[in-house]
N, C-alpha and C positions, 0 to 999 in steps of 0.2 A: 630467663625470659620464656614465656609460653609461646608456642608456635601454632597459629591458627591457619588451617588450610581450607580454601574454598574452591568449589567447582560448580559451575552452572552449565547445564546442557540444554540446548534448544532443539526441540523436535519439530516435526512437520506434519500437518494435516491439511488437506485441501478439500474444500466444499464448493461445488459448482451449482449455481442457479441457472437453469436453462430457460430461455424464452421460447414461446410457441410462435413460429413465423406466421405472418398475415399475408394473404394473397389478394390482389385486386381481381375483380371479375372481368369478363371480356367485353363489357359494354363500352361504347364509345365515350371518351372523356371530352366534355364540352361545356361551354358556358355561352353567354350572350355574344362574346367577341372572340371566342377561341375554341378550337376543336382538334382532338387527335383522332385520326381515322384508323390508327393501328394501336394495338394493346402493348406494343413494345417500343420503348424509346431508347435508342442506342445504336450500336453498330449494325444490328440486324434490322433496323427500320429501313424499308425499301422505298418509301415515298416521302416527299416533302409535305409538311403540314403548313397550311398558310391561310390567311384571310386578307382582307384589304389593307391591314396595317401590321401584319405579323407573319413571319415565315420561320419555320423550323426545319433545318436540314437533317439528313439521315445520319450524319456523323456525330451528332451531339451525344455526349457520354463516351464516345470512342476515344476522342482526343483529349477530353478532360479527365485526366487520371490524377488522383491525389486526395488530400484531406484538407478540410477547413473546419474552423470551429469558432464559437463565441462563448459567452458565459453559460448559456443554457441550450446550445445547439451544436451538433457536430455532424459533419457530412463526409462520407467516404465515396468518392466518385470513380467511375471507370467501369468498363464492361466486364472486367475480370474480378471485381470485388465479390466477396461472398457475404451472405446474410447470416451465416451460422455464427452464433456467439462462441467465444473461446476465452478461457481464463487460465493463464500460466502463472504458477507460483513456485519460486525456487528459493530454498534456503542455502546460502553460500557457505555458511559456517556450521559444522557438525557439532561444535561444542565450544565452551568458553572456559579457560583456566585462569583463575584469579591469582594463583600463587599464594603467598602468605598475607594474611590480614594483620594490620597493626593499629593499635589505638592512637598512634601518633599522627597518622595520615590516612586519607581515603585510598581505597583501592578501586581502580576502574578497569573496564575491559569493553570490547565491542564485538558485535557480530553483524552480519548483513543478510538481507533477503531481497528478492526482486519480484515484482508483479507486472504482468502484461495483461491488459483487459481489452477485448475487442467486441464491439456491437452490444454493449449492455449500458445500463445507466450508471455504471460505476461499480465500486466494491468497497468493502471494509476488511480490515485485518484486526483480529482480536488475539489477546494473549491469555493463556490459562496456565496455572501452575503455582508451586509453592516458592516462597523466598528461601534463601540459603538456610539449611536446617542441619543440626547435628544432634541426633538422638531426640530428646524432648525439647531442645532449645532451638528456637527460630529467630533469626535476626529480624528486627522489627521492620516491616514494610512501610513505606511512606504512603499513607492513605490520602494525604493532601500534598500537592506539589511543594517541594521545599528545596533549599540550598543545602550543600554538603556541610556537615558539622563534624569535624574530627573528634573522636572520643565519645560520640553518641551513636548508639546502634541505629543504622539506617540501611535500607535496601530500596533502590529505585532505578528507574530507567527513563530515558527520553530518546527522541529520534531527530535531534538537531545537533548542530555544532556547538560545542561548549568551550569556555575558557577557564572554568572553575569546577572542581578544585585543580584541574590541569586541563590543558588543551586536549579534547577528546571528542570523537564523534564527527558527524557531517550532516548537513541538511539533505533532505531527499533529492536525489539526482534524477531529474526528469528527462535528460537527454534532449532530443529535438522535438519530441511530441508526446510528452507525458504530463499527466495532471495529478499525480499523487501528492499527498501532503501528510504531514504528521497531524494526528488528531489533537483536539483540545486536551489539556493537561499533560501532553507529551511534546508540545511544540514550543516551549519557552526555554531558551538557552540558560544553562546553569541551574535549572530547576528539575528535580527528579521526583518520580512517583511510581508506585506499583500497586495496582488493585487487580486482583484475579478476575478475569473476564472482561476487562476494559477493552474498548476499541482504541488501538494505538496508531492506526494509519487508515487512510481512505482516499478514494478518488470520486469526485462528484459526477463523472461521466466516463465513457470509454477512454482508454488511455494507452499510450505506448509504454515502453519499458521504464519503470521507476525503480531505482536502487535505493533501499532504505538502510540506514546504519542505526542499530540499537546501541546506545551507550548505557552500560551498567555501572552503578555506584554502590559500593559497600563500605560502611563505616562500622567499627566495633568499639566497645568500651573496654576499660581495664578489667571489668568484671565478666566479660563475655567468655564462656567456657572454651577451653582449648579443644582441638580435635579437627576432624575433616568435615567440612560443610558441603552439602550438595543441594542443587536446585534444578528441577526439571520444569521447563516451560514448553507449551504447545502453542504454535501459531495457527490460527484458523483464518483462511481467506474466503470470503463469501461474495459472489457477484450479486449486485442489486439491480432490479428491473422495475 
């Protein structure tokens, strides 16, 4: 029996998009029924702002510390928050070893990465690289999301929990304040796909720590040449503004 060996290696590349901060001028803020006499609202405000039907104390912003969000809006409050954007990207797995391939059953493996995004409009994560290759032979990547078929050459990934061909992977873990999600084509359980340059994960707004699990699927046929297969992928994380 021929022995097919496969090895996939995930590399890291980080790209940051930085926003230019905007500053308010020193003019008084006012409308028909409301006015700020100071340019600073927060713990450093020395006076109370008031009108006949409204009063604003100097401690506003000092005691209100934390975050809140809705579908299209997110607020970080408190006098010690920073307006500087930051994007943190961590690949927790340096490589993936598939072991031996078999035409009788699928081979699966996983790797993980994390993204933390602060004060931007979100991010995307793209994947670049070749499917498992041995010399001139490349295992066929799934250009359209599909289920595992033992005995048919297939290479694909997704970023969700799967039950087939075996229990493998996990849904994105957003912890207490994350908004990350698997991208379209990579978010359906038991369906795998691989297209070089695809977006595989994203967040629609600034987000806390999200841990992603990539599930890899490899199927080979009885005619797949024996030997060692290697696959190098690069993950690119880009902040969106």
